C-alpha positions as CSV (number, residue, x, y, z in Angstrom):
1,M,128.4,118.1,200.4
2,N,125.6,117.7,198.0
3,E,122.9,115.2,199.2
4,K,122.4,113.8,195.7
5,A,126.1,113.2,195.2
6,A,126.3,111.0,198.4
7,K,123.6,108.6,197.1
8,V,124.3,105.7,194.7
9,G,121.1,104.5,193.2
10,K,118.7,103.9,196.0
11,F,121.5,103.3,198.5
12,N,123.7,106.0,200.1
13,V,127.4,105.6,200.7
14,V,126.9,104.3,204.3
15,D,124.5,101.6,203.1
16,V,126.9,100.4,200.4
17,A,129.8,100.3,203.0
18,A,127.6,98.2,205.3
19,V,126.6,95.7,202.6
20,V,130.3,95.3,201.5
21,L,131.3,94.8,205.2
22,I,128.6,92.2,205.8
23,A,129.5,90.4,202.5
24,A,133.2,90.3,203.6
25,V,132.3,88.8,207.0
26,V,130.1,86.1,205.4
27,L,132.8,85.2,202.9
28,F,135.4,85.0,205.7
29,V,133.2,82.7,207.8
30,V,132.5,80.4,204.8
31,W,136.2,80.3,204.0
32,K,137.1,79.4,207.6
33,V,134.4,76.7,207.8
34,A,135.4,75.2,204.5
35,L,139.1,75.0,205.5
36,S,138.4,73.7,209.0
37,D,136.8,70.6,207.5
38,R,140.2,69.7,206.0
39,E,142.0,67.9,208.8
40,P,145.8,67.8,208.5
41,Q,147.0,64.4,207.4
42,D,149.3,62.8,210.0
43,R,152.1,60.9,208.5
44,E,154.0,58.0,210.2
45,V,157.6,58.9,210.7
46,T,160.5,56.8,212.0
47,M,163.3,58.9,213.5
48,T,166.7,57.3,213.9
49,Y,169.3,59.3,215.8
50,R,172.7,58.8,217.3
51,V,173.5,59.9,220.9
52,L,176.9,60.4,222.4
53,T,177.7,60.0,226.1
54,E,181.2,61.2,227.0
55,G,183.6,60.1,229.7
56,V,181.6,57.0,230.9
57,S,183.4,54.7,233.2
58,S,185.0,51.8,231.1
59,D,183.3,49.0,233.0
60,I,179.7,50.4,232.3
61,Y,180.0,49.5,228.6
62,E,179.6,45.7,229.3
63,S,176.6,46.3,231.5
64,V,175.0,48.5,228.8
65,Q,175.8,46.0,226.1
66,R,173.8,43.3,227.9
67,N,170.7,45.5,228.0
68,I,170.6,46.3,224.3
69,P,168.1,46.4,222.5
70,S,166.0,48.2,225.1
71,Q,162.7,50.1,224.9
72,L,162.8,53.9,225.6
73,M,161.2,55.1,228.7
74,A,160.2,58.6,230.1
75,S,158.2,59.7,233.1
76,G,157.5,56.2,234.2
77,K,156.0,55.1,230.9
78,M,157.3,53.0,228.0
79,L,157.7,54.8,224.7
80,D,157.4,53.7,221.1
81,G,161.1,53.6,220.5
82,E,164.2,51.6,221.4
83,I,168.0,51.7,221.7
84,L,169.1,49.5,218.8
85,S,172.9,49.4,219.5
86,V,175.8,50.8,221.4
87,E,179.4,51.2,220.4
88,Q,182.3,52.4,222.4
89,G,185.1,54.8,221.4
90,P,188.1,56.3,223.1
91,Y,187.7,59.2,225.6
92,Y,190.7,61.6,225.3
93,V,192.2,63.6,228.1
94,L,194.8,66.3,227.9
95,G,198.0,65.3,229.7
96,S,200.4,67.5,231.6
97,D,202.7,67.4,228.5
98,G,200.0,69.1,226.4
99,E,199.2,66.0,224.4
100,W,195.8,64.3,224.1
101,S,195.8,60.6,225.0
102,P,193.1,58.0,225.5
103,D,191.9,57.6,229.1
104,P,192.0,53.9,230.1
105,Q,189.4,54.6,232.9
106,H,186.7,56.2,230.6
107,V,185.1,55.7,227.2
108,N,182.6,57.5,224.9
109,L,179.5,55.5,224.2
110,Y,177.6,56.0,220.9
111,F,174.0,54.8,220.9
112,T,171.7,54.3,217.9
113,V,168.1,55.0,218.8
114,R,164.9,54.6,216.8
115,H,161.6,56.2,217.6
116,H,158.2,55.9,215.8
117,S,155.7,58.8,215.9
118,T,153.5,60.8,213.6
119,A,154.0,64.2,212.0
120,G,151.4,66.7,210.9
121,E,152.0,69.8,208.8
122,V,155.1,70.5,210.9
123,L,157.7,67.9,211.9
124,L,158.3,68.0,215.6
125,S,161.3,65.9,216.5
126,K,160.2,64.9,219.9
127,V,160.4,61.8,222.0
128,D,157.7,62.2,224.7
129,E,158.5,65.7,225.9
130,Q,162.1,65.9,224.9
131,E,163.0,67.6,221.6
132,I,165.6,65.8,219.5
133,R,167.9,68.4,217.8
134,I,171.4,67.9,216.4
135,G,173.9,69.4,218.8
136,R,171.6,69.3,221.9
137,K,173.8,68.6,224.9
138,D,171.3,68.0,227.6
139,Y,169.4,65.0,226.3
140,T,168.4,62.2,228.8
141,L,168.6,58.7,227.3
142,K,166.6,56.4,229.4
143,T,165.2,52.8,229.3
144,E,164.1,50.5,232.1
145,Y,167.7,49.6,232.8
146,I,169.9,52.5,231.4
147,E,169.9,56.2,232.1
148,F,172.4,58.8,230.9
149,H,172.0,62.5,231.4
150,N,173.7,65.3,229.4
151,A,174.0,63.2,226.3
152,I,174.7,64.8,222.9
153,I,172.5,64.3,219.8
154,L,175.0,63.7,216.9
155,D,172.7,63.2,213.9
156,I,169.1,62.4,213.0
157,D,167.5,60.6,210.0
158,W,163.7,60.8,209.3
159,D,161.9,58.1,207.4
160,F,158.4,59.0,206.4
161,A,155.9,56.2,205.6
162,D,153.9,56.7,202.4
163,A,150.8,58.7,203.1
164,E,148.8,56.7,200.5
């Protein structure tokens, strides 16, 4: 290769490549520093969701009703949320005749729960360490007086406070 062909002005090709690489690194660092100054805006969000507990003993409904509304609890600490209401519905069992009929010994309980939290760029539907997802069948609903395991999340509504 001709030595004169490899030179560009007073710089050779290696010098030009080094300058371009250094400029790219400087631009990258400036870009990262400029964007890191922008902190993500946390938004207040109120999550209201319904929880189903299936096949609960019929006499528990009255006890639960007396303790509603009740503040949510997890891992020994009170959370920023509460059970607002509870409704009961029939629990059906399959009889020996192949027909479904209400079980007089058991009911389904439908809880309405509200939780207040913040959301950043990504909405994480969490109450403490538990994720709230529609269809989840292993949710633990717990207050100071009530605890149900293997509850099912039926639906969720999110209400975002204005960021302004």
